[in-house]
C-alpha positions in Angstrom: -6.8 20.6 -11.6 -8.9 22.5 -9.3 -12.4 21.0 -8.3 -15.4 22.8 -6.7 -16.3 21.7 -3.4 -19.1 18.8 -3.6 -21.6 17.8 -0.6 -18.9 15.1 0.3 -16.1 17.4 0.4 -17.9 19.7 2.9 -19.1 16.9 4.9 -15.2 15.8 5.3 -14.1 19.2 5.9 -16.5 19.0 8.8 -15.9 15.7 9.8 -12.0 16.2 10.0 -12.6 20.0 11.6 -14.1 17.8 14.3 -11.8 15.1 14.4 -8.6 18.0 14.6 -10.8 19.6 17.7 -11.4 23.3 17.6 -10.3 23.5 21.2 -6.8 23.3 22.4 -8.6 21.3 25.3 -9.8 18.6 22.9 -6.7 18.2 20.6 -3.8 15.8 21.0 -1.0 17.9 19.2 1.9 16.9 21.1 5.0 20.2 21.6 8.3 18.8 21.4 9.0 17.6 24.7 5.6 15.1 25.1 4.8 11.9 23.1 1.2 11.3 21.9 -0.9 9.0 23.4 -1.8 5.9 21.2 -4.6 5.2 22.7 -5.7 8.9 22.1 -5.1 9.2 18.6 -6.7 5.9 18.0 -9.9 7.0 20.1 -9.4 10.3 17.4 -9.0 7.8 14.2 -11.8 5.9 15.4 -14.2 8.7 15.8 -13.6 10.5 12.4 -14.3 7.3 10.6 -17.5 6.7 12.6 -18.9 8.9 10.0 -18.9 6.3 7.6 -20.3 2.9 9.4 -21.0 1.2 6.1 -17.4 0.9 5.3 -14.8 -1.2 7.0 -11.7 0.6 7.5 -8.2 -0.8 9.1 -5.5 1.4 10.0 -2.0 0.4 11.3 0.6 3.3 12.3 4.5 2.1 13.3 6.3 5.8 14.6 9.4 4.7 16.4 10.5 8.3 16.9 7.0 8.7 19.1 7.0 5.1 20.0 3.1 5.6 18.9 1.6 2.4 17.5 -1.8 2.1 16.8 -3.9 -1.1 15.2 -7.8 0.0 14.4 -8.4 -3.9 12.8 -5.2 -4.2 12.0 -5.7 -8.1 11.8 -9.1 -7.8 9.5 -8.1 -9.7 6.3 -8.9 -7.6 3.2 -9.0 -8.5 -0.3 -5.5 -7.2 -1.0 -5.7 -5.7 -4.2 -2.3 -4.2 -5.5 -0.9 -3.9 -2.0 0.3 -7.6 -3.0 3.0 -6.4 -5.0 4.9 -4.8 -1.8 5.9 -8.6 -0.8 6.5 -9.5 -4.7 8.9 -6.5 -5.0 10.5 -7.7 -2.1 11.0 -11.4 -3.6 12.2 -9.8 -6.4 15.3 -8.1 -4.4 15.2 -11.3 -2.3 15.9 -13.7 -5.1 18.3 -11.1 -7.2 20.7 -11.2 -4.0 20.6 -14.7 -3.5 21.9 -15.0 -7.4 19.3 -16.6 -9.1 19.5 -13.8 -11.5 20.2 -10.3 -12.0 18.0 -7.5 -11.9 19.5 -6.3 -15.4 18.5 -9.8 -16.9 15.8 -9.3 -19.2 12.2 -10.7 -19.4 10.2 -11.4 -22.9 6.9 -9.3 -22.8 4.0 -11.8 -23.3 0.6 -11.6 -22.4 -0.1 -14.9 -22.0 -1.0 -16.6 -18.6 -2.3 -19.8 -17.0 -4.7 -20.0 -13.9 -4.2 -21.9 -10.8 -7.5 -23.5 -10.9 -7.1 -25.5 -13.7 -3.8 -24.1 -15.9 -5.9 -22.9 -18.7 -4.6 -19.5 -20.4 -6.1 -16.0 -19.7 -4.6 -12.6 -20.7 -4.3 -9.2 -18.8 -7.4 -7.0 -19.8 -7.7 -4.3 -17.5 -4.7 -2.3 -16.7 -2.9 1.2 -15.9 0.0 0.5 -17.9 -0.8 0.8 -21.2 2.7 1.6 -22.8 3.7 -1.9 -21.7 1.5 -3.7 -24.2 3.3 -1.8 -27.0 6.6 -4.0 -26.1 5.2 -7.4 -26.7 7.3 -9.5 -27.9 10.3 -8.0 -27.0 12.3 -7.9 -23.6 12.8 -5.8 -20.7 15.1 -6.2 -17.8 13.7 -7.3 -14.8 14.3 -4.2 -12.9 12.2 -2.1 -15.3 9.4 -4.5 -15.0 9.3 -4.3 -11.2 9.4 -0.8 -11.3 6.3 -0.8 -13.4 4.6 -3.1 -11.1 4.8 -0.4 -8.5 5.0 2.9 -9.8 2.3 2.7 -12.2 0.7 -0.6 -10.6 1.2 -2.5 -13.8 -0.9 -5.8 -13.8 0.8 -7.1 -16.9 4.5 -6.4 -15.4 3.2 -8.1 -11.9 1.9 -11.5 -13.7 5.5 -11.7 -15.5 7.1 -10.6 -12.1 5.2 -13.8 -10.3 5.6 -16.0 -13.4 9.6 -15.4 -12.4 9.7 -15.9 -8.6 6.5 -17.6 -8.1 4.0 -17.1 -5.4 4.6 -19.5 -3.1 8.2 -18.2 -2.3 6.5 -14.5 -2.3 4.6 -16.3 0.7 7.2 -17.8 2.3 9.6 -14.7 2.3 6.5 -13.0 4.0 6.2 -15.7 6.3 9.8 -15.5 7.2 9.5 -11.7 7.8 6.6 -12.3 10.5 3.7 -11.6 8.3 1.1 -13.6 9.7 -2.4 -13.5 8.1 -1.1 -12.0 4.0 -1.6 -14.3 1.6 -0.1 -14.3 -2.2 -1.6 -16.8 -4.2 -1.4 -15.7 -7.8 -1.1 -12.8 -10.2 -4.1 -10.8 -11.1 -6.8 -11.1 -13.7 -7.0 -14.9 -12.8 -11.0 -14.7 -12.7 -11.5 -18.3 -12.7 -9.2 -18.3 -9.3 -11.2 -15.0 -8.3 -14.5 -16.7 -8.9 -13.7 -19.2 -6.3 -12.1 -16.9 -3.7 -8.6 -17.9 -4.1 -7.4 -14.3 -3.8 -4.8 -12.5 -2.5 -5.5 -11.2 1.2 -3.6 -8.4 3.3 -4.0 -7.2 6.6 -3.3 -3.4 7.8 -0.7 -5.3 10.3 1.2 -7.4 7.8 1.7 -4.4 5.0 2.9 -2.4 8.3 5.4 -4.8 9.2 6.7 -4.9 5.8 7.0 -1.6 4.9 8.8 -1.0 8.3 11.0 -4.1 7.5 12.1 -1.6 4.6 12.1 1.3 6.3 14.6 -0.1 8.7 17.1 -1.6 6.0 15.8 -5.0 7.1 14.4 -6.1 3.7 16.8 -8.3 2.4 19.6 -6.1 3.0 20.6 -1.8 3.4 21.1 -1.6 -0.1 17.9 -3.7 -1.6 16.0 -1.6 1.2 16.9 1.6 -0.3 16.4 0.7 -3.8 13.0 -0.5 -2.8 12.4 2.6 -1.2 13.6 4.8 -4.2 10.9 2.3 -6.4 7.9 3.1 -3.8 8.8 7.2 -3.7 7.8 7.4 -7.4 4.4 6.1 -7.1 2.1 7.7 -9.4 -1.1 7.5 -7.5 -1.3 9.8 -5.2 -4.9 10.6 -4.1 -4.9 8.8 -0.2 -2.2 9.2 2.4 0.2 11.6 0.6 -3.0 13.8 -0.2 -3.0 14.5 3.4 -0.1 15.2 4.5 2.3 18.3 3.9 3.4 18.8 0.5 7.0 18.8 1.9 6.7 15.5 3.1 7.8 12.6 0.9 5.9 9.2 0.6 7.4 6.0 -0.3 4.2 3.8 -1.0 1.7 1.3 -2.9 -2.0 2.1 -3.3 -4.3 -1.1 -4.3 -7.7 -0.5 -5.6 -10.7 -3.3 -7.3 -14.2 -2.5 -6.9 -15.4 -1.7 -3.3 -11.4 -1.5 -2.2 -9.0 1.1 -1.7 -5.9 1.0 0.2 -2.6 2.6 0.6 0.3 1.7 2.1 3.2 4.0 3.5 6.5 4.9 4.5 5.8 8.7 5.2 9.4 10.8 4.9 8.0 14.4 6.6 10.7 17.1 6.3 13.4 17.5 8.8 11.6 14.6 10.9 12.2 10.7 11.2 10.1 8.5 9.2 6.9 6.5 10.0 4.8 3.7 8.5 1.0 4.4 7.7 -1.3 1.7 6.2 -4.9 2.5 5.7 -7.2 -0.3 4.1 -10.8 0.3 3.0 -13.5 -1.6 1.8 -17.6 -0.4 1.3 -17.1 2.5 -0.4 -19.5 3.6 -3.1 -16.6 5.3 -5.4 -12.8 5.4 -5.0 -12.9 9.6 -4.6 -14.7 8.9 -1.4 -12.4 6.3 -0.1 -9.6 8.3 -1.2 -10.6 11.7 0.7 -11.3 9.7 3.8 -8.0 8.0 3.8 -6.5 11.3 3.0 -8.6 12.9 6.3 -7.0 10.0 8.5 -3.4 10.5 7.2 -4.1 14.2 8.2 -5.2 13.0 11.6 -2.0 10.9 12.4 0.6 13.4 10.8 -0.6 16.3 13.2 -0.8 13.8 16.1 3.0 12.3 15.4 4.9 15.5 13.9 
């Protein structure tokens, strides 16, 4: 779909142009024999995002090829939105590897869940996976539900999977991998828990750590890591990090959004170059499109610097 450039798009273009620099002396593009400065890249990103002072923006970058590491508000805690589905995916594969179930075993598709506050029943009412509701009362393989949880961010599939693996097991697995602050307390759409502030939370640094384990084949096993990457590569919502990258780059990632929150956490696979991890978390933008375009601008800055 082609869109005409609105006022924000023009502002973003000018801001991004300034951030990417007009003169060679201000650029941080590296040649083949130079590593980019993490400090210079961080300063450039901070200059770029300063155009939106009303928003909180966290960025974490892990690039082993150039040894570039950036953390801008990396430990700031955000509502996780659907980025919490990444550690849930890891725990599904961990429990399958431990023999608790097989990924081809089936779960019955039901829209009946209980609040972590008092055990009262609730149902999923807002979802991006309408097709799964046509399967209510039937069974689907765990593997299929895990894929839907990521690729179309199915909330119904997520809660079915959380019911299987249990949130406290997801939390223990994350902590065992080194995540310090990210929390998975529950599934999604538990309104009573939300009203009491019992929410899943994320930090850019912890998400980057988890994705880097998948990238390095160290999340559960090399085979499980490869399978999880394949699922993340099929992500259908691509308006943030992928939108700022060359078309030839492949992106294994998980997005997440609720009102005022827009996130993207990715492993980036440039053409003919080594992969890197980039996480962008945002809060405080007036609309999803603006946050996504800013995130795409950050992704473009990073890619120009490290590749």
